[in-house]
Each structure stands twice: as structure tokens, then as C-alpha cells.
C-alpha positions as CSV (number, residue, x, y, z in Angstrom):
1,M,36.4,258.4,32.1
2,A,36.1,260.3,29.5
3,T,32.4,262.4,30.2
4,E,30.8,264.7,28.0
5,K,27.4,266.5,28.1
6,G,24.4,266.8,25.9
7,V,20.3,267.1,26.1
8,V,18.8,264.2,25.8
9,T,16.2,264.3,22.4
10,K,14.3,260.6,22.7
11,I,13.7,257.7,25.2
12,D,13.8,254.3,24.8
13,S,13.1,251.4,27.9
14,T,17.0,251.6,28.8
15,T,18.7,253.9,26.4
16,A,18.6,257.4,26.2
17,W,19.5,259.7,22.6
18,V,21.8,262.2,23.5
19,K,22.4,265.0,21.4
20,T,26.0,266.8,21.7
21,K,28.7,268.4,20.3
22,K,31.5,265.5,18.3
23,T,35.2,266.2,20.1
24,H,38.3,264.3,19.4
25,A,37.8,261.6,21.2
26,C,34.7,260.2,19.1
27,E,37.4,259.9,17.0
28,A,38.7,256.1,18.3
29,C,36.0,255.3,20.1
30,A,34.7,251.3,19.8
31,A,30.8,253.1,20.1
32,R,31.0,255.4,18.0
33,S,28.9,253.0,15.6
34,S,25.7,254.0,17.8
35,C,26.5,257.7,17.1
36,N,24.6,259.4,14.4
37,V,26.1,262.7,13.5
38,L,23.8,265.4,12.2
39,G,24.1,268.6,10.1
40,G,27.6,269.5,9.4
41,G,29.1,266.9,11.5
42,K,29.4,269.1,14.3
43,E,26.6,268.0,16.8
44,M,25.6,264.2,16.7
45,E,22.8,262.1,18.9
46,V,24.7,259.7,20.7
47,E,22.8,255.9,22.0
48,A,24.2,255.8,26.0
49,I,22.2,253.6,28.6
50,N,20.1,255.1,30.6
51,Y,21.1,254.5,33.9
52,A,20.3,257.7,35.1
53,G,17.0,257.9,34.9
54,A,17.0,260.9,32.6
55,K,13.8,262.6,30.7
56,V,13.9,263.7,26.8
57,G,14.9,267.5,27.3
58,E,17.4,267.2,30.3
59,K,21.0,268.3,30.0
60,V,23.0,265.0,31.1
61,V,26.4,263.9,31.6
62,I,27.2,260.5,28.9
63,S,30.3,258.8,30.0
64,F,32.8,256.6,28.0
65,E,35.2,254.4,29.7
66,T,38.5,255.0,29.4
67,S,39.7,251.2,29.7
68,P,37.2,249.6,26.9
69,L,38.6,252.5,24.8
70,L,42.0,251.9,25.3
71,K,41.5,248.3,24.5
72,A,39.6,249.4,21.5
73,T,41.8,251.0,20.3
74,F,44.7,248.5,19.8
75,M,42.7,246.5,18.3
76,L,41.8,249.1,15.8
77,Y,45.1,251.0,15.0
78,V,48.0,248.9,16.2
79,L,46.9,245.0,15.6
80,P,46.2,245.5,12.0
81,V,49.3,246.9,11.0
82,L,51.6,243.5,13.4
83,F,49.8,241.7,11.2
84,L,50.7,243.2,8.5
85,I,54.9,243.0,9.6
86,A,54.1,239.1,10.4
87,G,52.2,238.2,7.4
88,A,55.3,240.1,5.5
89,Y,58.8,238.8,7.6
90,L,56.7,235.3,7.1
91,G,56.7,235.9,3.5
92,N,60.0,236.7,3.2
93,N,61.7,234.0,4.9
94,M,59.1,231.4,3.4
95,A,59.8,232.3,-0.2
96,P,62.9,230.1,-0.6
97,F,61.4,226.9,0.1
98,F,58.8,227.2,-2.3
99,N,61.6,229.1,-5.2
100,F,59.2,231.6,-5.0
101,N,60.0,235.1,-5.9
102,A,60.9,236.6,-1.7
103,S,59.1,240.7,-2.4
104,A,56.3,238.6,-4.5
105,L,55.3,236.6,-1.6
106,S,56.4,239.3,1.6
107,V,53.4,241.1,-0.2
108,I,51.1,238.9,-0.8
109,T,50.7,237.5,3.0
110,G,51.4,240.6,4.6
111,F,48.4,241.9,2.8
112,L,46.5,238.5,3.0
113,F,47.3,238.4,7.0
114,F,46.1,242.1,7.0
115,G,43.0,241.2,5.4
116,L,42.4,238.4,7.7
117,I,42.8,240.8,10.8
118,I,40.9,242.9,9.2
119,M,37.8,240.5,9.2
120,F,38.2,239.7,12.9
121,V,38.0,242.8,14.0
122,K,34.9,243.8,12.3
123,S,33.5,240.7,13.4
124,K,35.0,241.2,17.3
125,G,34.3,244.6,17.2
126,N,29.9,243.9,16.4
127,Q,30.8,241.6,19.6
128,L,32.2,244.1,21.3
129,A,29.4,247.0,20.1
130,K,26.7,245.4,22.4
131,K,28.9,244.6,26.0
132,D,27.4,247.5,28.4
133,E,31.6,248.1,28.9
134,Y,31.8,249.1,25.4
135,R,28.6,251.5,25.5
136,P,28.6,255.0,27.0
137,K,26.4,255.5,29.6
138,V,24.3,258.7,30.9
139,I,25.3,258.8,34.4
140,K,23.9,262.1,35.4
141,I,21.2,264.7,34.9
142,I,22.6,268.7,35.1
143,K,19.7,270.3,37.0
144,E,19.8,274.1,36.3
145,P,19.1,276.8,38.5
């Protein structure tokens, strides 16, 4: 589980907006669409499920589950490459049956498969972003002495 610290800037009925520093964990996060980068790209505001019942101005810890993060990373980075390779391989092997240049059909089918999987990933990503397991959560309020 990845965790970050931040300050609550506003709250809704079930969510809290937490201002935090942008880290390397943000690059592959499935829920990055729910974050807003603030001035200069160093700080960001994250919409998180407010399980801890935090109030505006409180310092909190937000968490991100790593298993859904790994699934989303695979879907975003590995799956398109696999489909590109599979499409190119299929095109190369189908070219003789259509009396077509193997290289040209390989490129066409490779990019066709790549385009199709990108549309699928975008659609699936939008669906996953709505699920609680793919969203950050406020898990703890930090009490200052």
C-alpha cells in the first residue's frame, strides 16, 4: 500500500480534497485522473474517499492500494505493446493469403490492434476510476502535539 501525507483543503459528503506533493508513484496511478496538479506541477490536489472523517485544515494520510495499481499499470503500458506485436505477427502471417506485401500488412494490422486496445484501455480506465478500490482513501488523521 502506497501512502502520502497531505492537508485537507475541502470536503464533500463522502470525499475530501487533499493537497499533497507529487511523487513518482503518481505516474502509474490508475486514479491520477482524480488529481489536479497545482502551481508548477510540484503540488497537487487529490480527491480521496474520506474514511477517516477528516475536516478542512487537518493533516491526513492517504493510501493507494498497490494491487489495483499494478493491474492498471499492466493495462496501460504492457497490454498495448502486446497487442501491437500480436497484430504485426498476424499481419505478417496473413499477407501470403491475401497476396499482399508482408511488411505493409504487418504495419497495418499492428497499428489497427494497437488502436483498438487503446480505445479499450481508455474505456476500461474510465470504468475502473469509478470503483473505490482504484481511488485513494483518507485512512488516518495526523494529530499534531
